[in-house]
VMD Tcl script that draws the C-alpha trace (Angstrom):
set ca {
  {39.29 -56.17 -33.87}
  {40.65 -59.69 -33.89}
  {44.32 -58.73 -34.04}
  {46.51 -59.69 -31.11}
  {46.94 -56.79 -28.74}
  {43.53 -55.22 -29.36}
  {42.40 -55.88 -25.80}
  {45.28 -53.77 -24.46}
  {44.45 -50.97 -26.88}
  {40.74 -50.98 -26.04}
  {41.47 -51.06 -22.30}
  {43.29 -47.75 -22.64}
  {41.18 -44.82 -21.37}
  {40.83 -43.08 -24.72}
  {38.13 -43.08 -27.35}
  {38.43 -45.81 -29.98}
  {36.58 -45.78 -33.29}
  {36.47 -48.61 -35.82}
  {34.34 -50.18 -38.53}
  {32.88 -53.69 -38.59}
  {30.87 -55.49 -41.24}
  {27.44 -56.97 -40.53}
  {28.48 -60.60 -40.96}
  {30.99 -60.26 -38.08}
  {29.12 -57.88 -35.78}
  {27.88 -60.42 -33.23}
  {31.21 -62.28 -33.02}
  {33.06 -58.99 -32.59}
  {30.76 -57.89 -29.77}
  {31.23 -61.28 -28.09}
  {35.02 -60.88 -28.37}
  {34.78 -57.41 -26.85}
  {32.63 -58.70 -23.99}
  {35.31 -61.29 -23.22}
  {38.05 -58.61 -23.16}
  {36.35 -55.57 -21.63}
  {34.03 -54.64 -18.83}
  {30.38 -55.15 -19.78}
  {29.76 -51.71 -18.27}
  {32.06 -50.02 -20.81}
  {30.15 -47.28 -22.60}
  {29.85 -47.79 -26.34}
  {28.12 -46.12 -29.24}
  {27.28 -48.14 -32.31}
  {26.04 -46.56 -35.49}
  {24.52 -48.59 -38.27}
  {23.84 -47.51 -41.85}
  {25.02 -43.92 -41.32}
  {23.45 -41.46 -43.82}
  {20.99 -44.08 -45.05}
  {17.25 -44.57 -44.60}
  {17.56 -47.07 -41.74}
  {20.28 -45.23 -39.82}
  {20.49 -46.38 -36.19}
  {22.60 -44.92 -33.39}
  {22.67 -46.51 -29.94}
  {24.63 -45.29 -26.91}
  {24.65 -47.70 -23.97}
  {26.78 -50.29 -22.21}
  {28.59 -53.07 -24.03}
  {26.30 -55.56 -22.27}
  {23.14 -53.87 -23.61}
  {24.51 -53.54 -27.15}
  {25.44 -57.23 -27.18}
  {21.91 -58.19 -26.07}
  {20.33 -55.84 -28.62}
  {22.31 -57.21 -31.56}
  {21.92 -60.84 -30.42}
  {18.14 -60.56 -30.10}
  {17.31 -58.47 -33.18}
  {18.07 -59.90 -36.64}
  {17.64 -56.46 -38.17}
  {20.51 -55.14 -36.03}
  {22.84 -57.62 -37.76}
  {22.40 -55.97 -41.17}
  {24.41 -53.12 -42.65}
  {27.76 -51.62 -41.83}
  {28.75 -50.58 -38.32}
  {30.93 -48.02 -36.67}
  {31.95 -48.52 -33.03}
  {32.88 -45.74 -30.65}
  {34.31 -46.84 -27.32}
  {34.22 -44.03 -24.77}
}
mol new
graphics top color blue
foreach p $ca { graphics top sphere $p radius 0.5 }
foreach p [lrange $ca 0 end-1] q [lrange $ca 1 end] { graphics top cylinder $p $q radius 0.2 }
display resetview
């Protein structure tokens, strides 16, 4: 996510899927918020196939607020789906 040119890729009107680790989740979402519209639809999935699996589909702005305000949402592995 932090590679140069990612903002151009994510701005493209296609679906993007990538993985992010829990220790970088908040910084990655903040980077995305600086590059993309806060209204961009996103799905994040956390701990897929595990007991505490979480899937959220909402705007980038709402996902950023959710992760920033909930310590539990900054644990586990993440998959991002930009629609």
